[in-house]
TORFI-152998 format. One record per residue: residue number from 1; residue in three letters; x, y, z of N, C-alpha, C, O in turn. Coordinates in Angstrom, 2 decimals. Example, Ala and Ser with C-alpha at 12.3 -4.5 7.8 and 13.67 -1.06 7.14 Angstrom:
BEGIN
{1 ALA {13.19 -5.69 7.80} {12.30 -4.50 7.80} {13.20 -3.30 7.80} {14.24 -3.32 8.46}} {2 SER {12.85 -2.25 7.08} {13.67 -1.06 7.14} {12.90 0.03 7.87} {13.41 1.14 8.04}} 
END
This chain:
BEGIN
{1 UNK {0.65 -0.73 -0.30} {-0.04 -0.28 0.09} {0.87 1.12 -0.13} {1.79 1.32 0.67}} {2 UNK {0.63 2.05 -1.15} {1.38 3.42 -1.04} {0.29 4.60 -0.92} {-0.52 4.80 -1.83}} {3 UNK {0.31 5.40 0.33} {-0.29 6.84 0.44} {0.04 7.40 -0.40} {0.81 6.77 -1.12}} {4 UNK {-0.33 9.11 -0.92} {0.60 10.00 -1.12} {-0.33 11.14 0.20} {-1.55 11.24 0.25}} {5 UNK {0.39 11.67 0.87} {0.00 11.81 1.93} {0.26 13.85 1.42} {1.42 13.94 1.04}} {6 UNK {-0.60 15.54 1.34} {-0.69 16.05 0.91} {-0.84 17.01 2.73} {-1.22 16.32 3.68}} {7 UNK {-0.59 18.13 2.92} {-1.03 18.99 4.25} {-2.26 18.25 4.15} {-2.30 17.11 4.61}} {8 UNK {-3.26 18.77 3.61} {-4.67 18.62 4.27} {-4.77 16.99 4.87} {-5.78 16.84 5.56}} {9 UNK {-4.17 16.13 4.77} {-4.00 14.85 4.84} {-3.81 14.69 6.67} {-4.28 13.83 7.43}} {10 UNK {-2.89 15.93 6.98} {-2.22 16.21 8.63} {-3.28 16.12 9.66} {-4.45 16.25 9.27}} {11 UNK {-3.00 15.88 11.11} {-4.12 15.78 11.45} {-3.08 17.20 12.94} {-1.96 17.05 13.43}} {12 UNK {-3.93 18.20 13.16} {-3.03 19.65 13.93} {-3.92 18.70 15.51} {-5.05 18.20 15.58}} {13 UNK {-2.79 18.77 16.56} {-3.43 18.35 17.75} {-2.91 19.02 18.77} {-1.71 19.28 18.79}} {14 UNK {-3.83 19.42 19.86} {-2.60 19.51 21.33} {-1.25 18.41 21.45} {-1.13 17.33 20.88}} {15 UNK {0.03 19.34 22.72} {0.80 18.89 22.59} {0.26 18.03 24.00} {-0.47 18.48 24.89}} {16 UNK {0.79 16.80 23.92} {0.43 15.90 25.24} {0.35 16.89 26.82} {-0.56 17.08 27.63}} {17 UNK {1.68 17.34 26.73} {1.75 18.00 27.90} {0.84 19.25 27.80} {1.00 19.96 28.79}} {18 UNK {-0.38 19.93 26.63} {-0.74 20.96 26.65} {-0.05 22.17 25.49} {-0.79 22.51 24.57}} {19 UNK {1.44 22.80 25.60} {1.64 23.78 25.42} {1.74 24.29 24.51} {2.38 25.34 24.51}} {20 UNK {1.03 23.70 23.03} {1.80 23.19 22.01} {1.11 22.85 20.79} {0.16 22.12 21.05}} {21 UNK {1.22 23.08 19.67} {0.16 21.93 19.14} {0.99 21.26 17.94} {1.97 21.91 17.60}} {22 UNK {0.84 20.53 17.52} {1.48 19.17 17.23} {1.18 19.19 15.44} {0.00 19.52 15.35}} {23 UNK {1.91 18.93 13.64} {0.67 18.56 13.06} {1.24 16.85 12.65} {2.27 16.46 12.11}} {24 UNK {0.47 16.39 12.99} {0.50 15.01 13.17} {0.74 14.13 11.02} {-0.17 14.28 10.19}} {25 UNK {1.97 13.41 10.70} {1.40 13.65 9.57} {0.78 12.05 9.63} {-0.36 11.88 9.19}} {26 UNK {1.54 10.92 10.17} {0.94 9.69 10.65} {1.38 8.80 11.86} {2.18 8.98 12.77}} {27 UNK {0.39 7.61 11.47} {1.01 7.65 13.12} {0.35 5.60 13.25} {-0.28 5.19 12.28}} {28 UNK {0.57 4.73 14.29} {0.19 3.11 14.24} {-1.56 4.15 14.92} {-1.85 5.28 15.32}} {29 UNK {-2.40 2.55 14.62} {-3.45 2.83 15.53} {-3.06 3.10 16.77} {-1.94 2.93 17.26}} {30 UNK {-4.14 3.56 17.32} {-4.09 3.96 19.16} {-5.05 5.02 19.33} {-5.28 6.00 18.61}} {31 UNK {-5.63 4.61 20.53} {-6.85 6.07 20.88} {-6.98 7.65 21.34} {-7.59 8.72 21.30}} {32 UNK {-5.34 6.51 22.03} {-4.69 8.13 22.12} {-2.95 8.41 22.37} {-2.32 7.49 21.85}} {33 UNK {-2.16 9.33 22.98} {-1.16 9.49 22.64} {0.03 8.98 23.83} {1.10 9.40 24.26}} {34 UNK {-1.18 7.43 24.10} {-0.28 6.83 25.04} {-0.51 5.85 24.68} {0.58 5.29 24.83}} {35 UNK {-1.23 5.06 24.22} {-1.18 4.07 22.98} {-0.71 3.71 21.36} {-0.68 2.77 20.56}} {36 UNK {-0.47 4.68 21.45} {0.73 4.57 19.39} {1.82 3.80 19.88} {2.26 3.72 21.03}} {37 UNK {2.25 3.11 18.59} {3.61 2.00 18.35} {4.25 3.06 17.78} {5.06 3.48 18.61}} {38 UNK {4.30 3.79 16.65} {4.63 4.91 16.07} {4.25 6.09 15.98} {3.02 6.06 16.01}} {39 UNK {4.73 7.49 15.85} {4.52 8.47 14.95} {5.38 8.66 14.96} {6.43 8.39 15.54}} {40 UNK {4.61 9.74 13.52} {5.62 11.23 13.17} {4.89 12.46 12.53} {4.03 12.65 11.66}} {41 UNK {5.75 13.30 13.50} {4.86 14.51 12.46} {5.49 15.81 13.07} {6.67 15.82 13.42}} {42 UNK {4.78 16.77 13.18} {6.05 18.08 12.80} {5.27 19.23 14.37} {4.10 19.41 14.71}} {43 UNK {5.95 19.51 14.67} {5.40 20.90 15.78} {6.21 22.41 15.55} {7.42 22.46 15.33}} {44 UNK {5.35 23.59 15.64} {6.20 24.63 15.65} {6.38 25.18 16.70} {5.42 25.93 16.90}} {45 UNK {7.32 25.23 17.76} {7.41 25.40 19.25} {7.95 27.12 19.12} {9.04 27.56 18.76}} {46 UNK {7.06 27.62 19.44} {7.00 29.44 20.04} {7.67 29.63 20.77} {8.32 30.67 20.61}} {47 UNK {7.97 28.79 22.08} {8.30 29.75 23.14} {9.73 28.12 23.59} {9.79 27.04 23.00}} {48 UNK {10.75 28.67 24.93} {11.43 27.41 25.30} {10.64 26.87 26.49} {9.91 27.75 26.94}} {49 UNK {10.57 26.02 26.96} {10.15 25.31 27.72} {10.30 23.29 27.52} {10.90 22.57 26.72}} {50 UNK {9.44 23.05 28.67} {10.06 21.55 28.17} {8.67 20.71 27.76} {7.47 20.92 27.62}} {51 UNK {9.52 19.76 27.67} {8.59 18.59 26.03} {7.72 17.35 26.96} {8.02 16.89 28.06}} {52 UNK {6.77 17.09 26.24} {6.13 15.94 26.34} {6.80 14.26 26.72} {7.65 13.52 26.22}} {53 UNK {5.95 14.23 27.77} {6.59 12.59 28.27} {6.83 11.56 27.54} {6.41 12.03 26.48}} {54 UNK {7.26 10.31 27.22} {6.44 9.32 26.34} {7.24 8.37 26.43} {7.94 7.94 25.51}} {55 UNK {7.18 7.83 27.96} {7.36 6.27 28.91} {7.66 5.67 27.43} {7.13 5.53 26.33}} {56 UNK {8.99 5.37 28.18} {8.90 3.90 27.52} {9.31 3.99 25.58} {9.59 3.03 24.86}} {57 UNK {9.20 5.77 25.07} {9.18 4.82 23.54} {10.98 5.85 23.42} {11.63 6.39 24.31}} {58 UNK {11.28 5.73 21.79} {12.43 6.79 21.21} {11.73 7.40 20.79} {10.55 7.14 20.57}} {59 UNK {12.58 8.75 20.52} {12.67 9.86 19.91} {14.08 10.44 18.81} {15.30 10.33 18.96}} {60 UNK {13.56 10.82 18.12} {14.46 11.26 16.53} {14.03 12.59 16.43} {13.00 12.77 15.78}} {61 UNK {14.81 14.01 17.14} {13.94 14.81 16.70} {14.96 16.04 15.90} {16.00 16.45 16.41}} {62 UNK {14.46 16.50 14.61} {14.91 16.91 13.18} {14.19 18.43 13.75} {13.10 18.79 14.19}} {63 UNK {15.59 19.10 13.42} {15.10 21.14 13.56} {15.01 21.25 12.48} {15.95 21.10 11.70}} {64 UNK {13.53 21.61 12.10} {13.25 21.69 10.11} {13.47 22.95 9.60} {13.81 23.05 8.43}} {65 UNK {13.30 24.12 10.42} {13.08 25.60 10.78} {13.46 26.65 11.39} {13.08 26.39 12.53}} {66 UNK {13.97 27.74 11.44} {14.48 28.54 12.09} {16.01 28.93 12.56} {16.76 28.85 11.58}} {67 UNK {16.52 29.23 13.44} {18.01 29.45 14.00} {18.19 28.03 14.84} {19.29 27.61 14.48}} {68 UNK {17.59 27.06 15.83} {17.63 25.97 15.94} {17.41 26.53 17.83} {17.10 27.59 18.36}} {69 UNK {17.76 25.13 18.35} {17.46 25.02 20.02} {18.70 24.54 20.68} {19.63 23.99 20.09}} {70 UNK {18.65 24.74 21.72} {19.80 24.02 23.05} {18.32 22.96 23.85} {17.40 23.16 24.65}} {71 UNK {18.87 21.78 22.98} {18.40 20.80 23.67} {18.35 20.13 24.74} {18.74 18.98 24.54}} {72 UNK {17.97 20.40 26.09} {18.65 19.97 27.33} {17.76 18.89 27.84} {16.57 19.18 27.99}} {73 UNK {18.09 17.92 28.07} {18.19 16.06 27.94} {18.79 15.66 29.33} {19.97 15.82 29.61}} {74 UNK {17.76 15.06 30.26} {18.37 14.97 31.73} {19.96 16.38 32.00} {19.88 17.59 31.79}} {75 UNK {20.61 15.96 32.26} {22.20 17.46 32.42} {22.96 17.50 31.50} {24.14 17.87 31.51}} {76 UNK {21.96 16.91 30.13} {23.30 17.10 28.89} {22.92 17.97 28.21} {21.73 17.66 28.09}} {77 UNK {23.05 18.86 27.67} {22.41 19.69 26.36} {23.33 19.60 24.63} {24.50 19.34 24.36}} {78 UNK {22.33 19.88 23.91} {23.08 19.32 22.78} {22.09 20.72 21.24} {20.94 20.62 20.80}} {79 UNK {23.35 21.97 20.84} {22.64 22.46 20.39} {22.69 22.22 19.08} {23.72 22.09 18.41}} {80 UNK {20.90 22.15 18.50} {20.79 21.70 17.30} {20.20 23.13 16.39} {19.36 23.91 16.83}} {81 UNK {20.99 23.23 14.80} {20.83 24.28 13.76} {19.50 23.72 13.53} {18.75 23.17 14.33}} {82 UNK {19.31 24.02 12.03} {18.20 24.11 10.71} {19.30 22.48 10.36} {20.51 22.27 10.38}} {83 UNK {18.10 21.65 10.08} {18.00 20.40 9.58} {19.31 19.25 10.32} {20.03 18.44 9.74}} {84 UNK {19.22 19.57 11.65} {19.86 19.11 12.80} {19.61 17.89 13.82} {19.33 18.29 14.95}} {85 UNK {19.65 16.88 13.72} {18.86 15.66 14.67} {19.45 15.37 16.18} {20.59 15.34 16.63}} {86 UNK {18.45 15.21 16.63} {19.61 14.55 18.25} {18.56 12.81 18.45} {17.39 12.84 18.07}} {87 UNK {18.82 12.18 18.72} {17.80 11.10 19.34} {17.94 10.92 20.93} {18.94 11.16 21.61}} {88 UNK {16.64 10.43 21.37} {16.92 10.43 22.88} {15.44 9.62 23.36} {14.53 9.35 22.58}} {89 UNK {15.46 9.31 24.83} {14.72 8.53 25.38} {13.30 9.50 25.41} {13.55 10.53 26.05}} {90 UNK {12.74 9.49 25.21} {10.64 9.96 25.55} {10.78 9.98 27.11} {10.64 11.13 27.54}} {91 UNK {11.03 8.95 28.19} {11.75 8.89 29.32} {12.39 9.30 29.98} {12.52 8.75 31.07}} {92 UNK {13.24 10.66 29.63} {13.36 11.51 30.16} {13.53 12.51 29.99} {13.08 13.06 28.99}} {93 UNK {14.19 13.10 30.85} {13.01 15.05 31.20} {13.94 15.67 30.01} {15.10 15.33 29.81}} {94 UNK {13.31 16.54 29.36} {13.53 17.10 27.93} {12.91 19.03 28.35} {11.88 19.49 28.85}} {95 UNK {13.68 19.40 28.03} {13.23 21.13 27.54} {14.38 21.45 26.37} {15.45 20.92 26.06}} {96 UNK {13.51 22.72 25.82} {14.71 23.37 24.67} {14.16 25.17 25.62} {13.27 25.69 26.29}} {97 UNK {15.75 25.44 24.87} {15.94 26.92 24.71} {16.26 27.30 23.08} {17.11 26.80 22.35}} {98 UNK {15.22 28.43 22.74} {15.38 28.78 21.71} {16.27 29.61 21.52} {16.76 30.21 22.47}} {99 UNK {16.75 29.87 19.98} {18.20 30.62 19.80} {18.17 31.65 19.38} {18.90 32.57 19.74}} {100 UNK {17.10 31.71 18.33} {16.44 33.35 17.79} {15.50 33.08 17.59} {15.51 32.74 16.41}} {101 UNK {14.36 32.95 18.06} {12.85 33.05 17.59} {12.53 31.78 17.35} {13.49 31.02 17.38}} {102 UNK {11.34 31.24 17.11} {10.32 30.28 16.75} {11.15 29.20 15.65} {11.73 29.50 14.61}} {103 UNK {10.94 27.64 16.40} {10.86 26.96 15.17} {10.38 25.60 15.06} {9.94 25.00 16.04}} {104 UNK {10.49 24.85 13.27} {9.15 24.18 13.44} {10.13 22.82 13.48} {11.21 22.84 12.90}} {105 UNK {9.72 21.71 14.15} {10.53 20.57 14.30} {9.89 18.68 13.83} {8.77 18.21 14.01}} {106 UNK {10.46 18.39 13.56} {9.58 16.66 12.98} {10.48 15.45 13.74} {11.55 14.87 13.57}} {107 UNK {9.62 15.44 14.48} {9.66 13.81 15.37} {9.23 12.37 14.53} {8.29 12.40 13.74}} {108 UNK {9.76 11.51 14.68} {9.54 9.96 14.81} {9.91 10.05 16.44} {10.73 10.74 17.04}} {109 UNK {8.80 8.90 16.98} {8.49 8.80 18.47} {7.81 7.29 17.79} {6.90 7.03 17.00}} {110 UNK {9.14 6.24 18.85} {8.99 5.47 18.49} {8.49 4.16 19.02} {8.88 4.78 20.01}} {111 UNK {8.09 3.14 19.35} {8.35 1.87 19.93} {9.76 0.82 20.66} {9.46 -0.35 20.91}} {112 UNK {10.91 1.20 20.88} {11.38 0.27 20.22} {11.54 -1.21 20.75} {12.39 -2.02 20.37}} {113 UNK {10.71 -1.38 21.54} {10.76 -2.60 21.66} {9.97 -3.71 20.12} {10.04 -4.90 19.81}} {114 UNK {9.50 -2.87 19.72} {8.19 -3.33 18.89} {8.73 -3.14 17.33} {8.17 -3.68 16.37}} {115 UNK {10.25 -2.03 17.17} {10.35 -2.09 16.42} {12.61 -1.48 16.31} {13.48 -1.08 17.09}} {116 UNK {12.51 -1.76 15.14} {13.97 -1.23 15.21} {13.88 0.13 13.45} {13.72 -0.10 12.25}} {117 UNK {14.07 1.36 14.20} {14.01 2.58 13.64} {15.83 2.80 12.39} {16.99 2.43 12.55}} {118 UNK {15.14 3.56 11.29} {16.27 3.78 10.50} {15.57 5.55 10.25} {14.38 5.83 10.39}} {119 UNK {16.70 6.58 9.86} {15.69 7.76 10.19} {16.38 8.14 9.34} {17.43 8.07 9.99}} {120 UNK {16.73 8.56 8.23} {17.67 9.13 6.77} {17.56 10.77 6.40} {16.68 11.21 5.67}} {121 UNK {18.70 11.70 7.08} {18.14 12.08 5.37} {18.66 12.57 4.26} {19.74 11.97 4.18}} {122 UNK {18.60 13.22 3.41} {19.53 12.68 1.86} {19.55 14.39 1.47} {18.43 14.77 1.14}} {123 UNK {20.82 15.71 1.44} {20.78 16.45 0.91} {21.10 16.44 -0.19} {20.14 16.68 -0.92}} {124 UNK {22.03 16.27 -0.73} {22.92 15.90 -2.69} {21.79 15.72 -3.26} {20.77 15.02 -3.21}} {125 UNK {22.40 16.79 -3.98} {21.25 16.58 -5.54} {21.64 15.29 -6.60} {20.84 14.99 -7.49}} {126 UNK {22.31 14.91 -6.51} {22.29 13.55 -7.52} {21.17 12.55 -7.11} {20.65 12.56 -5.99}} {127 UNK {20.81 11.55 -8.27} {20.32 10.61 -7.56} {21.00 9.27 -6.88} {22.10 8.71 -6.94}} {128 UNK {19.46 9.02 -6.04} {19.80 8.22 -4.83} {19.38 7.06 -5.20} {18.49 7.06 -6.06}} {129 UNK {19.83 5.82 -4.72} {19.00 4.38 -4.65} {19.04 3.82 -3.96} {20.09 3.24 -3.69}} {130 UNK {17.72 3.64 -3.13} {17.74 2.46 -1.76} {16.77 1.62 -1.86} {15.74 1.93 -2.46}} {131 UNK {16.95 0.43 -1.30} {16.37 -0.90 -1.06} {15.66 -1.02 0.31} {16.30 -0.93 1.36}} {132 UNK {14.45 -1.21 0.28} {14.19 -1.30 1.37} {13.47 -2.21 1.30} {12.91 -2.47 0.23}} {133 UNK {13.14 -3.57 3.30} {12.71 -4.35 3.20} {11.55 -4.13 4.52} {10.94 -5.10 4.99}} {134 UNK {11.39 -2.97 4.94} {10.91 -2.61 6.22} {9.32 -2.48 6.17} {8.88 -2.16 5.07}} {135 UNK {8.59 -2.63 6.98} {7.40 -2.49 7.37} {6.89 -1.79 7.30} {5.69 -1.85 7.04}} {136 UNK {7.71 -0.51 7.53} {6.98 0.81 6.88} {7.60 1.43 6.38} {8.40 0.54 6.09}} {137 UNK {8.06 2.40 5.89} {8.81 3.22 5.02} {8.62 4.95 4.13} {8.47 5.25 2.95}} {138 UNK {8.70 5.67 5.23} {8.12 7.10 5.12} {9.28 8.33 4.61} {10.33 8.90 4.92}} {139 UNK {8.47 8.26 3.83} {9.19 9.53 2.94} {8.76 11.04 2.65} {7.91 11.31 1.81}} {140 UNK {9.54 12.21 3.56} {8.75 13.45 3.70} {9.83 14.20 2.64} {10.86 13.76 2.14}} {141 UNK {8.95 15.99 2.47} {9.85 15.75 1.49} {10.24 17.95 1.93} {9.60 18.87 1.41}} {142 UNK {11.24 18.10 2.81} {10.50 19.18 2.92} {11.75 20.81 2.29} {11.79 22.02 2.54}} {143 UNK {12.45 19.96 1.52} {12.75 20.68 -0.04} {11.43 21.74 -0.55} {10.41 21.20 -0.96}} {144 UNK {11.49 22.58 -0.52} {11.01 23.69 -0.92} {10.26 23.23 -2.96} {9.27 23.56 -3.62}} {145 UNK {11.55 22.30 -3.19} {10.92 22.14 -4.90} {10.49 20.65 -4.81} {10.54 19.99 -3.78}} {146 UNK {10.20 20.34 -5.62} {9.10 19.05 -6.26} {10.07 18.29 -6.34} {11.22 18.47 -6.74}} {147 UNK {9.41 17.19 -5.85} {10.69 16.04 -5.39} {10.38 14.87 -6.23} {9.24 14.41 -6.13}} {148 UNK {11.27 14.27 -7.11} {10.28 12.93 -8.20} {10.63 11.84 -7.16} {11.53 11.77 -6.32}} {149 UNK {9.35 10.78 -7.61} {10.46 9.76 -6.36} {9.73 8.19 -7.82} {8.83 8.11 -8.65}} {150 UNK {10.46 7.63 -7.47} {10.03 6.16 -8.29} {10.21 5.20 -7.13} {11.20 5.09 -6.41}} {151 UNK {8.87 4.39 -7.07} {9.25 3.43 -6.26} {8.58 1.84 -7.70} {7.56 1.92 -8.38}} {152 UNK {9.40 0.88 -7.71} {8.80 0.08 -8.41} {9.02 0.50 -9.49} {8.92 -0.54 -10.14}} {153 UNK {9.28 1.38 -10.29} {8.93 2.00 -11.35} {7.75 2.58 -11.83} {7.39 2.79 -12.99}} {154 UNK {6.98 2.91 -10.32} {5.95 3.74 -10.51} {6.73 5.17 -10.00} {7.80 5.18 -9.41}} {155 UNK {5.75 6.66 -10.47} {6.04 7.88 -10.71} {5.51 8.54 -9.30} {4.34 8.29 -9.04}} {156 UNK {6.27 9.41 -8.27} {5.18 10.29 -7.44} {6.02 11.49 -7.13} {7.22 11.42 -6.85}} {157 UNK {5.31 12.62 -7.20} {5.93 13.79 -7.01} {5.11 14.00 -5.44} {4.06 13.70 -4.87}} {158 UNK {6.94 15.04 -5.09} {5.78 15.69 -3.64} {6.15 17.66 -3.38} {7.09 18.31 -3.84}} {159 UNK {5.60 17.89 -2.95} {6.16 19.17 -3.01} {6.27 19.14 -1.32} {6.36 18.30 -0.42}} {160 UNK {6.19 20.60 -1.46} {7.11 20.75 0.23} {5.66 20.18 0.97} {4.45 20.17 0.71}} {161 UNK {6.95 19.53 2.50} {6.10 18.96 3.24} {4.98 18.20 2.66} {3.94 18.36 3.30}} {162 UNK {4.89 17.51 1.74} {3.95 16.52 1.40} {4.84 14.94 1.47} {5.98 15.08 1.04}} {163 UNK {4.58 13.77 1.83} {5.23 12.78 2.00} {4.36 11.56 1.54} {3.19 11.66 1.19}} {164 UNK {5.06 10.43 1.59} {4.76 9.23 0.63} {4.94 8.31 2.36} {5.80 8.28 3.24}} {165 UNK {3.50 7.63 2.12} {3.44 6.60 3.36} {3.09 4.91 2.79} {2.06 4.64 2.17}} {166 UNK {4.10 3.96 3.13} {4.52 2.62 1.68} {4.46 1.62 3.46} {5.34 1.56 4.32}} {167 UNK {3.24 1.05 3.44} {3.09 -0.25 4.25} {3.45 -1.57 2.93} {3.04 -1.57 1.77}} {168 UNK {4.41 -2.69 3.68} {4.55 -3.66 2.70} {4.50 -4.80 4.14} {4.44 -4.80 5.37}} {169 UNK {4.59 -5.92 2.62} {4.91 -7.59 3.76} {6.34 -7.89 3.17} {6.72 -8.86 2.50}} {170 UNK {7.04 -6.74 3.62} {8.36 -8.14 3.84} {8.74 -7.79 2.21} {9.96 -7.94 2.31}} {171 UNK {8.55 -7.48 0.98} {8.93 -7.40 -0.33} {9.80 -6.55 -0.33} {9.75 -5.57 0.41}} {172 UNK {10.72 -6.76 -1.14} {11.67 -5.76 -1.40} {11.07 -4.38 -2.49} {10.54 -4.37 -3.61}} {173 UNK {11.48 -3.30 -1.51} {10.94 -1.86 -2.68} {12.55 -1.43 -3.10} {13.58 -1.38 -2.44}} {174 UNK {12.25 -1.13 -4.48} {13.58 0.00 -4.89} {13.08 0.97 -5.24} {12.35 0.89 -6.23}} {175 UNK {13.30 2.73 -4.37} {13.15 3.87 -3.96} {14.62 4.56 -4.23} {15.68 4.48 -3.62}} {176 UNK {14.13 5.44 -5.69} {15.12 6.38 -6.55} {14.60 7.54 -6.20} {13.56 7.76 -6.83}} {177 UNK {14.96 8.61 -5.27} {14.84 9.84 -5.63} {16.06 10.54 -6.75} {17.27 10.67 -6.92}} {178 UNK {14.67 10.86 -7.35} {15.40 11.48 -8.62} {16.05 13.29 -8.34} {15.65 14.07 -7.48}} {179 UNK {17.38 13.58 -9.58} {18.31 14.37 -9.07} {17.51 15.49 -8.73} {16.44 15.27 -9.30}} {180 UNK {17.40 16.95 -7.89} {16.94 17.66 -8.15} {18.01 19.20 -7.32} {18.59 19.10 -6.24}} {181 UNK {18.00 20.01 -7.88} {19.47 21.25 -7.34} {19.33 21.07 -6.18} {20.40 20.59 -5.81}} {182 UNK {18.18 21.22 -4.74} {17.67 21.44 -3.66} {17.60 20.24 -3.30} {18.70 20.37 -3.83}} {183 UNK {17.43 18.99 -2.88} {16.95 17.44 -2.20} {17.69 18.03 -0.89} {18.87 18.24 -0.63}} {184 UNK {16.07 18.25 0.06} {16.04 18.21 1.53} {14.91 16.52 2.15} {13.89 16.79 2.78}} {185 UNK {15.00 16.05 2.07} {14.28 14.80 2.17} {14.44 13.61 3.30} {15.58 13.14 3.30}} {186 UNK {14.03 13.35 3.74} {13.70 12.85 4.79} {12.73 10.37 4.92} {11.69 9.71 4.98}} {187 UNK {14.03 10.31 4.88} {13.41 8.86 4.57} {13.69 7.84 5.64} {14.86 7.54 5.90}} {188 UNK {12.18 7.03 6.55} {11.98 6.70 7.49} {11.53 5.58 7.24} {10.48 5.39 6.63}} {189 UNK {12.79 4.05 8.00} {12.30 2.88 7.61} {12.36 2.07 9.03} {13.37 1.69 9.62}} {190 UNK {11.11 1.93 9.38} {10.23 0.55 10.76} {10.58 -0.63 10.39} {10.48 -0.97 9.21}} {191 UNK {11.04 -1.43 11.34} {11.10 -3.40 11.16} {10.49 -3.61 12.13} {10.94 -3.19 13.20}} {192 UNK {9.32 -4.27 12.10} {9.22 -4.89 12.91} {10.06 -5.99 13.84} {10.72 -6.87 13.29}} {193 UNK {10.00 -5.90 15.00} {11.28 -6.95 16.16} {10.25 -8.60 15.60} {10.58 -9.70 16.03}} 
END
């Protein structure tokens, strides 16, 4: 199954801690923010403050837009600029300090007891070929340019902030990201344990 998702397909929802809003791109089944197995989302962070806890989950956060943040995880801190990522446990006490105004971030949250995850950003203009037999494959276009993608010979085009959601039965897929002047593409693979 391949789904082309545009911004009208995404769902806006209140943060778990109620301090802002998330744009949910996709997630596994689950009735609440405490019962999903994985979720892919974007959030506009307008003030410094605490992150919601997601106990038992693993998180990968990327700054999409803005000057960046200082991410404080327990007693450690990490400075993230645009299109830089950090991985951390949802159990940890996490907050951020904005560097110079609001940011938009991109998040993968998943249960590491159920999935192995791989999140990779591609920035280079040349053609990129990927072979994957992941249970779930998600492609997100951060670039303002149209992204041409070929999956097993089928062509898709993604505008800025559009996605492809691919669920499969362990069949090997060939994914080709065609050349573009500015490529800012995120590929997420989730493999059931």
